[in-house]
N, C-alpha and C positions, 0 to 999 in steps of 0.2 A: 161371352165365353161360347156362343153360337160357329164363329171361324174358327176358334181353337178345338171345338169339340171335331167339327167336320177336317180337318188338318188333321186328329189324330186318330179318326178314323181311316182317314186315307195313308196316316203312315203305318196303323196296324196291320191294315189290308197289303201294304208293300212290304212288309216284314215276313207275314204269315206266306208270301207269295216266295218272297227269298230264301225262305227257308225248304218251302217244300223243293223249292229246284234245285237243290243240292245235290238231290240223288235219291235213291232208293229208300228215302228215308219213311217208317211207321210213322207220322205224326198226328197228335191228336192237338184240338184245340179249345179251349173252354175263355169262358169272356165273363168278369165280377164287373157292372157297372155300383158305383157308390153314388149314395148324394149326400144326404145328409140328414141327421134326426130330426122329430118334432120337435119344438111349431116350424123351425127353420122350412121344412122342408115335407109336405104330405105326403108326395108319391109314393117312394120307399126308400130304404134306407140300402139294400143291395139289394140288385137281380143279378140272378146266376142263369148262364148256359152253361150247362155241364160239358166236359169233354165230348167233342163231337169231329165230324171231318171240316176243314176248311170252308166249306160249301155251309155248311149249319156255322161254324163261326160267323161269316159272312152275309147269313140274314139276322142273327140277332144284332150283327153288330149294325146293322143297316134300320134295324127299328130303335135306335138309341136317338134320343133329339134333348136338345137343352131345353129348359124351363126355370123360370122363377133364378135363385141363385141371387148374387151380390153380394151374399155375403162370407165371412170364412169363419174358421177352420169349417172342414167336411171330417164326412165318418169314412176316414183313410183306414185307420185298423179295421174296422166292421166289415170291409174290402177286403182285406189282407185276409181276416181269417177266416171269411169264404171262400177265398181263393184254397188255404189251407186244408180247408175242408173238404174240398173237392177230393174224385175219387182217382188219384194221383197213381200209376204203372208203380209199381215196386223199383223195377229193373232199366228205368226209362231216366234219361236228362230232366229233371224238374229245373223248367224256365219260369219266371214270372215277370211279367211287365206291369208295372205301376206307371200311369199315365195321371196327371193331376195338374191343377192349376193353384190346389192351397193347402195347406200344412194340415194335417191331422188334429181333432182335438185333442188335447192334453189338460188336463186328465180329459178321458172319453165317456162316454155315455155308456160304454159296452164293459167299463172298466178295464180295457187294454191298456198295457204301456208300452211303450217300445224294447222295452229288452223282454217283454214277454212276447209280443209279435215277432222279433226275429227269434227266440227259442222255438217258437210254432215252426216256423220256415228251416232253421237249422234242421230239428227234427226231422224232417221230409226231405231233407237234402234239397230244397227250393232255393236259387240261386234267384235275387231278386234285382232286377235291373229295371230302374226309374228315369220317367221322364218329366221334368218340371216345365208346363207351360205356362205361356204368358210370363215367364222371367222374373217371378217372385222368387228372389231371393232366400226368404224364411223358409220357402216351401223346399227350394232346392236342397236347406241344410238339414231339414227334418226329412226329408228322404234320403237323403246321406246318412242320416243315421239309421235307416231302417235297410237299406241298400247295401250297403260297405261290408258290416260285419257278418254277410252272405256271400262276399268274395264279387258281388255283384257292383255296379256303378250307378251315376245318375250323370244326365246330361238336363241341359237347360234350352230349353226353346222360348227366344224372346218372342217371336210373333207369329203367327199362323202366316201357313203359305197361302197366298191368295190362290182362290179357286178358278181355273180355265174353262 
C-alpha cells in the first residue's frame, strides 16, 4: 500500500494545485483519512483535517503514512460520513474525492448503507469523484455505486507511479 499512498498523495497535491491555478477562486480544502475498524486497525477509523488553505491541506497530507493493512474491506462509509459532517459552505461547489484500494464494509459497523451515504451526499449537494487504486475491480464497482448517483465518476489506477 505504501507506493499507492505516496502516489495518491502526489495526485491529490497536483489536483489541488491545478484547481488553485484556474483563476481567482476562493478554494478551501479538507481531508478525511480513513482506515478500518477494530480489531483490524487500532490507530484510527477516521482522521479529519477541516477545511483550510492549500498549505494546511498539504501539511496534513504529509502526515499520512501506510501501516498494517493487507485485509479488506475498509471503513469507507465512515470516511464519507466524516466528509459529509465537515463545515461545507452553503453557496460553494461541493466536490469530494474518494481515494482507496479496498471496498467498504457491507454491512458496516457504523450501520451506514450505500444508499444512506449517497442520500447524505446528495443532501449537501456533494459530488463524489472516486479513484480506485491498486486495480481492484470490486473496489471500483463499489465506489461507482457511491459516486455515480451524485453525478461523479470513478477512475481506476492499475499501479502506482514510481517515485522519481
